[in-house]
N, C-alpha and C positions, 0 to 999 in steps of 0.2 A: 652640579657648580661646587667648585673647591673653594675653601676658605683662604684668602690671603695670608701671606705669612705674616705680614704685620699689618693690621688694620689701620688703615690711613687717617680715619678720623680720629681714632683715640690717641694716635700718634701727634696728630696736629692739635689735639686739645692739650696734650703734655706741653707741646712747644707754645702754645698761646697762653697756658698758666704760670710755666716757669721761664719762658724767654727761649728762643732757639738755641741761644750759644749755651746756656745751663742744661738744657736738655740733651744737647750733644755731649757734654760733660758727663751725665748720668749715663747716656748710652756706652761710653768708654768705660766708665767704673764697673757696668753691668758684664762688658764683653770681658773684663780682667777677673771680675769674681765667679761669674756663673761657672766656669771649667770646674774650680774648688767646690762648690756646691754640688755638681754633678759626681765628683769624687766622693763628696762626704756622702752621700746617698749610698752609693758602691761601698764605701768603708762601713758604714752604719749597716748595712745589710750584712755584710761579711762579720760584723762584731754583734749581732743582734742587739743594735742600741735603737731602739724605738724613738727616744726623745731625739736625737740627732738626725734621724730620717725625716721623721715630722717636721723640724725644724728647716732642713734644708728643702724639704718638698713645697714648705710654705713660702720661704722665701723665693723659690722659683717661681712660683704660683703669682706672686704679689708683684714682681719685676715684670713676668709676663704680662700681667694685667695691664700695668703702668705703660708698658710700649706697645701693648696692641697686638703681642704676639699670644694670642687668642688660644690656639691650639697648645701651644705649650702650657699655657697657663692651666688650660682644661686639663693635661695630661699630670701637672704636677699637682692639680687639687686630688685627683683621682689616688695619687699616689699618698698625699698629706690624710685623707680621709679613710682610704683602705690600710695604709701602714704597711708595715713588714709583713704581716700574714699574706696580705694580696700578692706582695711582689714573690715571695717563696712559693707561693703556690703555682704561679704561673714562670717560674725561672726568672731569670734577669730580663726577660723580653720586655717589660714595660719600661726598664731603664736603656734599654738598647734604643726602644722608639723614642724615649725622651731624649737621649744624646743626639739621635738623627734629626730630630725637630730642633732642637737646640742649633745644631749645626747650619740648618737653613734660617734660623732666626739670627745668629750672629753673621752670616754672611748678607742679608738683608739690612741688618741696622749696621754693618761696617760701609754698606754701599751708600746709605743713607747720610751716615756720619761723614763722607768724604766727597759727596755730590755737592 
């Protein structure tokens, strides 16, 4: 069984806690800011900047958990905990996988936002 792109129970809890309108505003902010976070990971990798790398991964993890993008959150968590050495060891594959998962998440959140 595959994991859904967005865990509906988590997303519904967010809407119940913040209100549906504000939850959709949060989605919009995430969709605007996440590409920069993904870019920060690659830039930090190239600059060997472990702190920026860890912060960007942490932000993506936290946002993923907030919206129910659990696979994205898990991937970002692995990057946060493994840090630069883990990515350097495997090449940029982990970042490519994170980019691909973010694309799935962005499409799903955008569809929910305009539904």
